[in-house]
VMD Tcl script that draws the C-alpha trace (Angstrom):
set ca {
  {81.25 80.73 193.75}
  {84.29 82.79 194.80}
  {86.78 84.82 192.80}
  {89.61 82.70 194.23}
  {89.91 79.79 191.82}
  {93.60 78.90 191.92}
  {96.38 77.82 194.24}
  {99.75 79.56 193.98}
  {101.84 77.16 191.88}
  {102.94 77.17 188.26}
  {104.74 75.40 185.46}
  {106.63 77.51 182.94}
  {104.85 77.43 179.60}
  {105.52 80.79 177.95}
  {108.46 82.69 176.55}
  {109.23 86.14 177.80}
  {112.19 88.46 178.39}
  {112.84 91.02 181.01}
  {111.49 94.52 180.33}
  {112.71 95.66 176.95}
  {113.70 92.17 175.72}
  {112.03 90.63 172.70}
  {110.56 87.13 172.93}
  {111.07 84.35 170.40}
  {108.27 83.83 167.90}
  {105.42 81.59 168.93}
  {104.77 78.26 167.29}
  {101.67 77.78 165.19}
  {99.67 74.60 165.67}
  {96.60 73.03 164.13}
  {93.79 71.46 166.15}
  {95.76 68.27 166.56}
  {98.80 70.04 167.95}
  {101.09 69.51 164.93}
  {102.65 72.51 163.16}
  {100.21 74.19 160.82}
  {101.06 75.68 157.44}
  {102.61 79.12 157.67}
  {99.63 80.73 156.02}
  {97.42 79.52 158.86}
  {99.40 81.77 161.22}
  {98.73 84.95 159.27}
  {95.34 85.85 160.75}
  {94.53 86.35 164.43}
  {90.90 86.53 165.49}
  {91.39 86.30 169.24}
  {93.94 86.05 172.00}
  {93.40 83.29 174.55}
  {94.66 82.43 177.99}
  {94.25 79.01 179.57}
  {95.00 77.52 182.97}
  {94.47 74.37 185.00}
  {95.04 76.55 188.11}
  {98.55 75.19 188.56}
  {100.05 76.24 185.21}
  {99.01 78.59 182.42}
  {99.48 79.18 178.70}
  {98.70 82.05 176.35}
  {98.46 82.45 172.59}
  {96.31 83.44 169.62}
  {93.74 81.68 167.47}
  {92.04 82.03 164.11}
  {88.51 81.08 163.14}
  {90.06 78.76 160.55}
  {90.85 76.43 163.45}
  {94.54 77.25 163.80}
  {96.11 78.46 167.03}
  {99.47 79.68 168.27}
  {100.95 79.09 171.69}
  {103.96 80.69 173.33}
  {106.48 78.24 174.78}
  {109.53 78.87 176.93}
  {110.72 79.29 180.49}
  {108.72 82.07 182.16}
  {106.10 81.47 184.85}
  {102.71 82.92 183.87}
  {101.22 82.06 187.23}
  {98.20 79.94 188.08}
  {95.45 82.57 187.96}
  {95.77 84.63 184.73}
  {93.45 87.11 183.07}
  {93.65 88.91 179.71}
  {93.26 92.66 179.17}
  {93.31 94.83 176.05}
  {93.41 98.63 175.80}
  {94.32 101.12 173.03}
  {95.41 98.31 170.72}
  {97.74 96.76 173.31}
  {97.29 93.38 174.96}
  {98.28 92.14 178.42}
  {98.25 89.04 180.56}
  {97.82 89.74 184.27}
  {99.26 86.98 186.48}
  {97.10 87.75 189.49}
  {98.77 85.36 191.92}
  {102.28 86.55 190.91}
  {101.57 90.33 190.89}
  {102.94 90.54 187.33}
  {101.75 92.24 184.15}
  {103.00 90.81 180.84}
  {102.60 92.79 177.63}
  {101.69 90.48 174.75}
  {102.32 90.61 171.04}
  {98.73 91.42 169.97}
  {99.02 89.19 166.89}
  {100.53 86.03 168.37}
  {99.95 86.37 172.09}
  {103.67 86.01 172.78}
  {104.81 87.74 176.01}
  {107.15 90.63 175.20}
  {107.71 92.51 178.49}
  {106.83 92.07 182.15}
  {106.41 94.39 185.11}
  {105.75 93.85 188.81}
  {102.82 95.61 190.49}
  {103.32 94.07 193.91}
  {102.33 96.03 197.00}
  {102.26 94.50 200.52}
  {98.85 93.04 201.29}
  {97.26 92.48 204.72}
  {97.31 88.71 204.10}
  {100.99 88.76 203.19}
  {100.20 87.23 199.81}
  {99.51 88.61 196.37}
  {98.08 92.09 195.95}
  {95.93 90.46 193.19}
  {96.02 92.81 190.15}
  {92.84 92.50 188.07}
  {93.01 94.49 184.84}
  {95.06 96.96 182.76}
  {94.02 100.18 181.00}
  {96.36 102.33 178.89}
  {96.18 106.12 179.12}
  {96.92 108.45 176.20}
  {100.38 109.19 177.64}
  {101.27 105.47 177.53}
  {100.98 104.89 181.28}
  {99.43 101.64 182.51}
  {96.71 101.75 185.17}
  {96.33 98.51 187.17}
  {93.63 98.07 189.85}
  {94.50 95.76 192.76}
  {91.92 93.55 194.44}
  {93.51 92.63 197.77}
  {95.21 96.01 198.31}
  {93.01 99.15 197.98}
  {95.17 100.84 195.37}
  {95.51 101.53 191.68}
  {99.11 101.22 190.54}
  {100.08 103.57 187.71}
  {103.16 102.54 185.73}
  {104.93 105.08 183.53}
  {105.67 104.09 179.89}
  {109.01 102.59 180.96}
  {107.29 100.31 183.50}
  {108.33 102.12 186.68}
  {105.71 102.87 189.34}
  {104.77 106.53 188.82}
  {102.12 106.73 191.55}
  {99.45 104.82 193.41}
  {95.88 105.96 193.98}
  {94.31 105.16 197.36}
  {90.91 103.42 197.15}
  {90.47 102.69 200.87}
  {87.97 105.54 201.50}
  {85.43 103.96 199.14}
  {84.33 101.09 201.38}
  {83.75 101.08 205.12}
  {85.95 98.00 205.59}
  {88.88 99.73 203.87}
  {88.96 97.69 200.64}
  {86.35 98.20 197.89}
  {87.62 95.26 195.73}
  {88.45 97.03 192.46}
  {87.67 94.47 189.75}
  {88.04 96.25 186.39}
  {89.12 99.52 184.76}
  {88.57 101.36 181.48}
  {90.14 104.65 180.35}
  {87.85 106.56 178.02}
  {87.90 109.93 176.25}
  {84.70 111.65 177.44}
  {83.26 115.13 176.70}
  {84.84 116.19 180.02}
  {88.28 114.80 179.13}
  {90.17 111.57 179.67}
  {88.69 109.60 182.57}
  {89.39 106.26 184.23}
  {86.32 104.29 185.28}
  {86.96 101.71 187.99}
  {84.38 99.09 188.99}
  {84.24 98.56 192.77}
  {82.53 95.39 194.05}
  {82.45 96.58 197.70}
  {82.05 93.12 199.24}
  {81.61 92.43 202.94}
  {85.07 91.29 204.04}
  {83.86 90.26 207.51}
  {81.07 88.06 206.13}
  {82.84 85.73 203.68}
  {82.98 88.44 200.98}
  {79.25 88.41 200.27}
  {77.74 91.16 198.15}
  {75.32 92.89 200.51}
  {75.77 96.60 199.78}
  {75.66 98.74 196.60}
  {78.60 98.52 194.20}
  {80.12 101.68 192.73}
  {81.77 102.99 189.58}
  {84.62 105.33 190.48}
  {85.48 108.15 188.04}
  {89.08 109.43 188.04}
  {90.47 112.33 186.03}
  {93.47 110.82 184.24}
  {95.75 113.87 183.74}
  {95.57 114.83 187.43}
  {95.00 111.30 188.83}
  {92.25 112.83 190.99}
  {89.14 110.93 192.04}
  {86.18 113.04 190.92}
  {83.41 110.97 192.41}
  {81.46 107.75 192.16}
  {78.20 106.48 190.71}
  {76.14 103.89 192.55}
  {75.55 100.96 190.23}
  {72.11 99.49 189.71}
  {73.45 95.95 190.08}
  {75.83 94.38 192.59}
  {79.26 92.76 192.33}
  {80.67 93.87 188.91}
  {82.48 90.63 188.11}
  {83.48 91.48 184.55}
  {83.52 94.49 182.22}
  {83.10 94.60 178.43}
  {84.23 97.89 176.89}
  {82.24 99.00 173.83}
  {83.56 102.45 172.92}
  {82.10 104.82 175.50}
  {79.75 102.17 176.91}
  {80.74 99.74 179.65}
  {78.76 96.52 179.93}
  {79.02 94.97 183.40}
  {78.42 91.34 184.35}
  {76.93 91.51 187.85}
  {76.19 88.17 189.53}
  {75.42 89.60 192.95}
  {76.01 86.39 194.91}
  {76.65 83.19 192.97}
  {74.64 81.14 195.48}
  {71.47 83.05 194.61}
  {70.17 83.30 191.04}
  {66.99 85.13 192.03}
  {68.33 88.55 193.06}
  {66.51 91.50 191.50}
  {69.59 93.76 191.59}
  {71.89 91.46 189.61}
  {72.29 90.88 185.88}
  {73.78 92.98 183.06}
  {74.32 96.72 183.45}
  {74.99 99.36 180.80}
  {77.12 102.31 181.96}
  {77.42 105.41 179.72}
  {80.81 107.06 180.30}
  {79.81 110.28 178.51}
  {77.07 111.02 181.07}
  {78.02 108.72 183.97}
  {74.49 107.31 183.89}
  {73.71 103.65 184.25}
  {70.91 101.09 184.15}
  {70.41 97.39 184.75}
  {69.20 96.29 181.31}
  {68.85 92.53 181.86}
  {68.14 90.77 185.15}
  {69.53 87.41 186.21}
  {65.97 86.27 186.98}
  {65.14 86.62 183.27}
  {68.44 85.19 181.98}
  {68.30 82.13 184.21}
  {71.47 82.51 186.26}
  {74.13 84.74 187.79}
  {76.05 86.57 185.07}
  {79.79 85.82 184.97}
  {80.71 87.34 181.57}
  {79.07 89.52 178.94}
  {79.92 90.46 175.34}
  {77.86 92.64 173.01}
  {77.81 92.96 169.24}
  {75.46 95.02 167.10}
  {71.94 93.89 167.98}
  {73.08 90.79 169.87}
  {74.22 90.41 173.45}
  {75.68 87.20 174.87}
  {76.47 86.18 178.42}
  {77.68 83.23 180.45}
  {75.41 82.58 183.42}
  {75.78 80.18 186.35}
  {73.14 78.43 188.39}
  {73.07 78.70 192.18}
  {74.01 75.11 193.05}
  {76.73 75.36 195.72}
  {80.19 74.27 194.51}
  {78.69 73.36 191.13}
  {77.43 76.56 189.47}
  {76.56 74.94 186.14}
  {77.09 77.40 183.29}
  {75.01 78.22 180.22}
  {75.45 80.47 177.20}
  {72.53 82.91 176.93}
  {71.60 85.72 174.56}
  {69.69 88.98 175.06}
  {68.65 92.09 173.18}
  {71.11 94.85 174.18}
  {68.59 97.59 173.30}
  {65.74 96.30 175.46}
  {67.45 93.80 177.76}
  {64.89 91.14 176.81}
  {66.16 87.58 177.05}
  {66.32 85.88 173.65}
  {67.68 82.49 174.67}
  {67.79 82.23 178.50}
  {69.47 79.34 180.31}
  {66.62 76.84 179.79}
  {66.99 77.33 176.00}
  {70.77 77.65 175.94}
  {72.64 76.45 172.83}
  {75.57 75.42 175.05}
  {75.40 74.31 178.70}
  {77.75 72.48 181.07}
  {77.21 70.55 184.32}
  {79.72 72.74 186.24}
  {81.47 76.13 186.05}
  {83.10 75.20 182.74}
  {82.23 77.95 180.27}
  {84.92 80.63 180.59}
  {85.95 83.13 177.93}
  {83.39 84.98 175.79}
  {84.07 87.14 172.75}
  {82.63 88.47 169.52}
  {85.21 88.45 166.69}
  {84.56 89.14 163.00}
  {80.85 88.49 163.50}
  {81.35 85.14 165.27}
  {80.76 84.41 168.95}
  {83.58 82.47 170.63}
  {83.03 80.59 173.89}
  {85.69 78.74 175.90}
  {84.87 75.32 177.33}
  {86.96 73.74 180.14}
  {85.75 70.20 179.40}
  {88.43 68.20 177.61}
  {87.61 66.89 174.13}
  {89.71 64.58 171.97}
  {92.14 67.23 170.68}
  {92.28 69.41 173.79}
  {89.99 72.03 175.32}
  {87.54 73.56 172.85}
  {86.73 77.13 171.95}
  {83.30 76.89 170.33}
  {82.29 79.27 167.54}
  {78.76 80.41 166.64}
  {77.31 82.56 163.88}
  {74.43 84.86 164.81}
  {71.43 84.82 162.49}
  {68.26 86.89 162.41}
  {67.07 87.73 165.91}
  {70.41 86.67 167.40}
  {69.74 82.99 166.74}
  {73.09 81.24 167.27}
  {74.25 78.57 164.79}
  {77.26 76.39 165.71}
  {80.23 76.57 163.35}
  {82.33 73.54 162.49}
  {85.74 75.18 162.96}
  {86.29 74.55 166.68}
  {89.73 75.51 168.04}
  {91.36 73.33 170.70}
  {93.70 74.70 173.39}
  {96.38 72.85 175.39}
  {94.89 73.83 178.77}
  {91.37 74.74 179.92}
  {90.43 78.25 178.70}
  {89.84 81.09 181.16}
  {89.70 84.17 178.89}
  {89.42 85.51 175.34}
  {90.09 89.00 173.98}
  {90.17 90.71 170.59}
  {93.81 91.64 169.80}
}
mol new
graphics top color blue
foreach p $ca { graphics top sphere $p radius 0.5 }
foreach p [lrange $ca 0 end-1] q [lrange $ca 1 end] { graphics top cylinder $p $q radius 0.2 }
display resetview
């Protein structure tokens, strides 16, 4: 399973202006796609982004079953990802080198900025994530160019931070970033996959967490992670939960699973192993007393996904892949989020009204119970975030 999932093509499905321009209000739709009552648009429980890897859409949803979708004439790219930081929301069009700021209530694109830097391949520099500093600057790690781009509050490039020294092949594959207020001041924590570029980007060396002092933009050091290939990051205050699949063609690696990184002390531990969860971990989300993850099996070009649960305090598997409440025959579960006590899970298999976002309630011992208020999206989901 590779990170590259999309070709570079797109159909315009979202409304957006140039930097500083407002966007028109999004439409609100019920599960069937018809306009919903106005009151159904008043509550947002999650932002969503969806893509068929040729076109993309973005919007908001409510646990009542209603959803909003932006519509207009701006290309969101074919390979989008959502990011939230300091109450702000963003869509990163990775194949277009663009960052869109979203209305955190409706998901409507409001502004856009380019973070393109020349890449060795001549293609996209592949931005991965966005974190907002206390001064309003935006920090964007690039995957195919060993840099972090820092945009000032107006959207201009203020500086770039060189990451090439942190992998012997010159590119450590920065996959995620979080800016956190620590006892030592404001720090940016950047997850580095450190894949082997010469060997089909396999994960065969330790991954790192880079710590950067935000006011000075100075790299202070790195921490070797206990697991390999930080594929996704869930920010929980001063704790970073990392989904670490290692290599997707091997679900039996002992140094892959779910890692808990404490930003106050820069200490870390692998709390749940993929061998116990039943697959390589692609996403993780943690609520009080209940952790959830999407795991994939090791079948080449299939990577069937399952929803699993674990105890975040002990790392013990509660419902591993063989006892999953939701499983798919391919890599079809994408998007995982706790919102208002409910667990939301995106499903790329088409149902009658569209592509479902399943909702579960968590009972005693993190036992998941399906809810009836499924939300359907116009395209297959790829990400969910709390606004």
